[in-house]
C-alpha positions in Angstrom: 99.5 91.6 113.2 102.8 93.3 114.2 103.1 97.0 114.0 105.5 96.5 111.1 103.0 94.4 109.2 100.3 97.0 109.9 102.5 99.7 108.6 103.3 97.7 105.5 99.6 96.9 104.9 98.9 100.7 104.8 101.4 101.3 102.0 100.6 101.0 98.3 103.0 98.0 97.9 101.4 96.3 101.0 97.9 96.5 99.6 98.9 94.9 96.3 97.6 95.7 92.8 94.0 96.9 92.1 92.2 93.8 90.7 90.0 94.2 87.6 88.1 91.9 85.3 89.3 91.0 81.7 86.2 92.9 80.4 87.2 96.1 82.2 90.9 95.7 81.1 89.6 95.7 77.5 87.6 98.8 78.1 90.6 100.6 79.6 92.7 99.5 76.5 90.0 100.8 74.2 89.7 104.1 76.0 93.5 104.6 75.9 93.6 104.0 72.2 90.9 106.5 71.6 92.6 109.1 73.7 96.0 108.5 72.0 94.3 109.0 68.6 92.5 112.2 69.9 95.7 113.8 71.3 98.1 112.3 68.7 100.1 110.4 71.4 102.5 107.9 69.9 102.4 104.6 71.9 104.7 102.4 69.8 108.3 103.3 68.9 109.2 102.9 65.2 111.6 100.0 64.5 114.4 102.4 63.5 114.3 104.1 66.9 114.4 100.8 68.7 117.3 99.5 66.7 119.2 102.7 67.3 118.5 102.5 71.0 119.7 98.9 71.1 123.0 99.8 69.4 123.6 102.7 71.8 123.4 100.4 74.8 126.1 98.0 73.5 129.7 97.9 75.0 128.7 100.7 77.3 131.1 100.1 80.1 134.1 100.4 77.8 132.6 103.6 76.3 132.2 105.1 79.8 135.8 104.2 80.7 137.0 106.0 77.5 134.8 109.0 78.1 135.9 109.3 81.8 139.3 110.5 80.7 137.7 113.6 79.1 135.4 114.4 82.0 135.5 115.6 85.5 135.8 112.4 87.6 133.3 112.5 90.5 133.2 108.8 91.2 134.7 109.1 94.7 132.1 111.8 95.7 129.3 110.6 97.9 126.2 110.7 95.6 122.8 109.2 95.8 119.4 109.2 94.1 115.9 109.6 95.6 112.8 108.5 93.7 109.4 107.1 94.1 109.4 103.3 94.9 108.1 102.5 91.4 110.5 104.7 89.5 111.9 102.9 86.4 114.8 105.3 85.6 116.9 107.5 87.9 117.9 110.6 86.0 119.0 112.9 88.8 121.4 112.4 91.8 122.7 114.8 94.4 125.8 115.5 96.5 126.2 118.1 99.2 128.8 119.6 101.5 128.8 122.2 104.1 132.0 124.3 104.3 133.0 127.1 106.6 131.6 129.9 104.5 129.4 128.2 102.0 127.3 125.2 101.0 128.2 123.3 97.8 125.3 121.5 96.1 126.0 119.2 93.1 123.0 118.1 91.0 124.0 115.3 88.6 121.7 114.7 85.6 121.9 111.8 83.3 123.9 112.8 80.2 121.1 111.9 77.7 122.5 114.0 74.9 125.6 111.8 74.8 123.3 109.2 73.4 120.5 111.2 71.8 121.5 114.1 69.5 119.8 116.1 66.7 121.0 113.8 64.0 119.6 110.6 65.6 116.2 108.9 65.1 115.7 109.0 68.9 115.9 112.8 68.9 113.4 113.0 66.0 111.0 110.7 67.8 111.4 112.7 71.1 110.5 115.9 69.2 107.3 114.2 67.9 106.4 113.0 71.4 107.4 116.1 73.4 107.3 114.4 76.8 106.6 111.2 78.6 102.9 110.8 79.3 102.0 109.4 82.7 98.5 107.8 83.0 97.5 105.9 86.1 99.0 102.4 85.6 100.3 103.2 82.1 103.3 105.2 80.8 104.1 106.4 77.3 107.8 107.2 77.2 109.5 110.0 75.3 112.7 107.9 74.9 113.0 104.2 74.4 112.9 102.6 77.9 115.8 100.3 76.9 118.0 103.4 76.8 116.3 105.4 79.6 116.3 102.5 82.1 119.9 101.3 81.4 122.8 103.7 80.3 120.8 106.9 81.2 119.7 105.6 84.6 122.0 106.6 87.5 121.8 103.2 89.1 124.0 102.6 92.2 127.5 101.1 92.1 127.9 101.6 88.4 129.8 104.3 86.5 127.5 106.7 84.6 127.9 109.7 82.4 126.3 112.8 83.8 125.9 116.6 83.3 126.7 118.1 86.7 125.5 121.5 88.0 127.9 122.5 90.8 126.5 125.4 92.8 128.4 127.2 95.5 125.8 128.9 97.7 126.5 131.8 100.1 125.6 130.8 103.6 123.5 133.7 104.7 120.9 133.9 101.9 121.8 130.9 99.7 122.5 133.0 96.6 124.8 131.6 94.0 128.5 132.5 94.5 129.5 130.5 91.5 127.8 128.1 89.1 129.7 125.6 87.1 128.1 123.2 84.6 130.2 120.4 83.1 130.3 116.8 81.9 131.2 114.3 84.5 131.3 110.6 85.4 129.7 109.6 88.6 129.0 106.5 90.6 125.9 106.6 92.8 126.3 105.1 96.3 122.7 104.2 96.8 119.2 104.4 95.3 116.8 105.6 98.0 113.0 105.7 97.8 111.3 108.7 99.4 110.3 106.7 102.5 113.8 105.4 102.9 115.2 109.0 102.6 112.8 110.1 105.3 114.1 107.3 107.6 117.7 108.2 106.9 117.2 111.8 108.1 116.2 110.4 111.5 118.4 107.3 111.9 121.8 108.4 113.2 123.4 105.0 112.6 122.1 104.6 108.9 124.4 105.1 105.9 124.0 108.5 104.3 122.3 109.9 107.5 124.6 112.9 107.7 124.2 113.7 104.0 120.4 113.3 104.0 120.1 115.4 107.1 122.3 118.1 105.7 120.5 118.1 102.3 117.2 118.5 104.1 118.4 121.4 106.2 119.7 123.1 103.1 116.5 122.3 101.1 114.3 123.5 104.0 116.2 126.8 104.1 115.9 127.1 100.3 112.2 126.5 100.5 111.7 129.1 103.2 113.9 131.6 101.3 111.8 131.0 98.1 108.6 131.6 100.0 110.0 134.8 101.5 111.0 136.0 98.0 107.4 135.5 96.8 107.3 132.1 95.3 103.8 130.5 95.3 103.8 127.2 97.2 100.5 125.4 96.5 101.5 122.2 98.3 102.8 123.3 101.7 102.7 120.0 103.4 105.3 117.9 101.5 107.5 115.4 103.3 111.1 116.1 103.8 112.4 113.8 101.1 110.2 115.5 98.4 111.4 118.9 99.7 115.1 117.8 99.2 114.5 116.8 95.6 112.1 119.6 94.6 114.3 122.4 96.0 117.5 120.9 94.7 116.1 120.6 91.2 114.6 124.1 91.2 118.0 125.5 92.3 119.7 123.6 89.5 117.2 124.6 86.8 117.4 128.2 87.8 121.2 128.1 87.9 121.4 126.6 84.4 119.1 129.1 82.8 120.8 132.0 84.6 124.1 130.8 83.2 122.6 130.5 79.7 121.0 134.0 79.8 123.5 136.1 81.8 126.7 134.1 81.4 126.4 133.2 77.7 123.6 135.4 76.4 122.2 132.5 74.3 118.6 131.6 73.5 117.3 128.5 75.2 114.0 126.8 76.0 112.9 129.0 78.9 109.7 128.4 80.9 107.6 131.5 80.9 104.6 131.8 83.2 102.4 134.9 82.8 100.6 136.4 85.8 96.8 136.6 86.2 95.3 140.1 85.9 94.7 141.9 89.2 90.9 141.3 88.8 91.5 137.5 88.4 93.7 137.4 91.5 91.1 139.5 93.4 88.4 137.0 92.4 90.5 134.0 93.5 91.4 135.6 96.9 87.7 136.5 97.5 86.7 132.9 96.7 89.3 131.6 99.2 88.3 134.2 101.9 84.7 133.0 101.6 85.6 129.3 102.4 84.5 128.0 105.8 87.3 128.2 108.4 89.6 130.0 106.1 91.0 133.5 106.6 93.6 135.4 104.5 96.0 137.4 106.8 95.4 141.1 106.3 99.0 141.9 105.9 99.4 139.7 102.8 96.6 140.9 100.5 99.0 143.1 98.6 100.9 140.1 97.2 98.5 137.4 96.2 101.2 134.7 96.1 102.2 135.4 99.7 98.5 135.6 100.7 97.9 132.1 99.3 101.0 130.7 101.0 100.1 132.1 104.4 96.5 131.0 104.1 97.4 127.4 103.0 99.7 127.1 106.1 96.8 127.7 108.6 93.8 126.4 106.6 92.0 123.2 107.7 93.1 120.2 105.6 89.7 119.7 104.1 89.9 123.1 102.4 93.3 122.7 100.8 92.0 121.4 97.5 89.4 124.2 97.2 92.1 126.8 97.9 94.4 125.3 95.3 91.6 125.0 92.7 90.7 128.7 93.2 94.2 129.7 92.3 94.6 127.2 89.5 91.4 128.5 87.8 92.9 131.9 87.3 96.5 130.9 86.4 97.4 131.3 82.8 99.2 128.2 81.3 103.0 128.3 81.4 104.7 127.9 78.0 108.2 127.3 76.6 109.7 130.4 74.9 113.0 131.1 73.3 113.1 134.4 75.3 112.6 134.5 79.1 110.9 137.9 79.0 108.1 137.9 81.6 109.7 135.4 83.9 107.9 132.7 85.8 105.1 134.3 87.9 104.2 131.3 90.2 107.9 130.8 91.2 108.6 134.5 91.1 111.8 133.8 89.1 113.0 136.4 86.6 114.4 133.6 84.5 113.6 129.9 84.6 113.8 126.8 82.5 114.0 123.1 82.7 117.2 121.0 82.7 116.8 118.2 85.3 114.6 115.7 83.5 116.0 115.1 80.0 114.6 111.5 79.9 111.0 112.7 80.1 110.9 116.3 78.8 111.9 117.6 75.4 112.7 121.0 76.9 115.4 119.6 79.2 116.9 117.5 76.4 117.2 120.6 74.2 118.7 122.7 77.0 121.3 120.0 77.6 122.3 120.2 74.0 122.5 124.0 74.1 124.6 123.9 77.3 126.9 121.3 75.8 127.4 122.8 72.3 126.7 126.5 73.1 124.7 126.2 69.9 120.9 126.7 69.5 118.8 124.5 67.2 117.6 126.5 64.1 114.0 125.6 64.8 114.1 126.6 68.5 110.9 128.6 68.3 109.0 125.7 66.7 110.5 123.3 69.3 109.2 125.6 72.1 105.7 125.5 70.6 105.9 121.8 70.1 106.9 121.1 73.7 104.2 123.4 75.0 101.5 121.9 72.9 102.5 118.3 73.7 102.5 119.1 77.4 99.0 120.4 77.1 97.9 117.3 75.2 99.5 115.1 77.9 97.7 116.9 80.7 94.3 116.7 78.9 94.8 113.0 78.1 95.6 112.3 81.7 92.6 114.3 82.9 90.2 112.4 80.6 91.7 109.0 81.5 91.3 109.7 85.2 87.8 110.8 84.7 87.1 107.5 82.8 88.6 105.5 85.6 86.3 107.1 88.1 83.3 106.5 85.8 84.0 102.7 85.8 84.5 102.7 89.6 88.2 102.8 89.9 90.3 105.2 92.1 93.0 106.8 89.8 95.3 107.2 92.8 95.0 103.6 93.8 95.7 102.5 90.2 98.6 104.9 90.0 100.2 103.8 93.2 99.4 100.1 93.1 99.1 99.1 89.5 96.5 96.8 88.0 96.1 93.0 88.0 93.6 91.3 85.7 91.7 88.4 87.4 89.4 85.7 86.2 85.8 86.9 85.5 84.2 84.6 88.2 85.9 86.4 91.0 83.8 89.4 90.3 86.3 92.0 91.4 85.3 94.6 88.8 86.3 98.0 90.0 87.5 96.7 93.5 90.3 98.7 94.9 89.7 98.2 98.7 
C-alpha cells in the first residue's frame, strides 16, 4: 500500500460508511421518532413551506443580476469557503488583506433574509424549529434544504447574494478601527475542506496559498489576543483551518453585535452567558488540580478562565476530557436575550451575539433581519426564549441519541464522520464500525 493510500485509509472517507443490518436501521429510525416526539422536533416540512422554497429558487441568476446593481459588488475580490468535507451548504466565506497599517477581514454570510422574511412560511417554520438539529448520520434542517443548499450556499464560481461584515483591524492589538456591514454580491473562488485549507497554508505553489497563510497568521494572533484578554479556550489543540474559521466568525459576530448595541442602540438577539459562582469555580479548579499529572500554574488561580487555559496547554492528552468536563459541569447555560447585560462569561466579551450561521440558527436569521431593516420584531423576547429552549432540546436529543448508538454497539463519532450503509442480514455486520 502506498503512503498516500495508507493516509486515505485513515480518513473517514477512506474507511467507508459504518455498516449496519436492516433490523438495526429500523431500531435507529424508531428511536429517532420517539426522540422527535419527546423534544417536539419537526422532521418533515409542511407542503406550503416546500412550495414556497421551490418558488424562491426559480430564475435565481436573473434575480441576482438585478440585485447586484443595488449592492456592493465584491465579485472580483478573492473569496473562499472552508467547511467539513461532508458540508451540504456553505453559508460563510472570507477575504483578507494586509495593508501597511491595518488588516482588513471580510466575512461574507449568505443573505438568507433576502429569501426568508417574517411574512413567509419559511420564517414561521424556522421559528418553530429554532435551529438545525445534528444527530450522528441524520440532520433535521431549520430551513428547507432545497433553499439552503442552492441559492443560500456560497458555492464557487457562481454569483451569490451575501451580507458582508467588513472589519478594519488595527495592526498592534487587532481592535476594530471601523466596522461596516452591508449587502453585497460575491463570487467564491474555491470551496476548501479543512484538510485542503491545511495543505494550502504549507504549499507555496498552491492556489490561495498566500491568502490561507495570511488568514491563519491573523487568526492565530486573534486567538492569542482573545486568550490574553481572558477568553476561555476549552479546545486548545485545534488545527489551523478550524482556527481560521472559528476566530474569523467570532470576530464578525462580535463586530455585528457591537455595531447593533453601540452604533445603533437597538435590541437584538444577544448571547448572554452567566458566570459560575466563585464556589463553583473553586470546586472545578480543585477537581482539575487533583487529576493525575495535572497542575494549575500558581499565578493563574485568580482568574479561573486563564487557569483552565494554562492547564489545558500543558496537561497530558488523556486528561483533556476530564478537565473540560470539570468546567462544563459548573457552567450555567448560555441563553439568547434581548439585552446583552451580563455579557458572555466564557468568551469574556462584554457584548456578543450570533450572525454567521443564518441557515442553521434562528438567532442569526433574526439578527440579519434587524441589521438589514434596523427594526426589531415585536415578539423579540419570545423569540429569544424560543431559540434558547429549542437549542436545549436539540442538545438533549443529540445526547440521548448518541447514548442509544453506544448501547447498540455503534461509535457515534464513526457514524457522524462516515455515515451509515444498510447491508443484507446474512453479512452479520450489526454494529460493526472497524
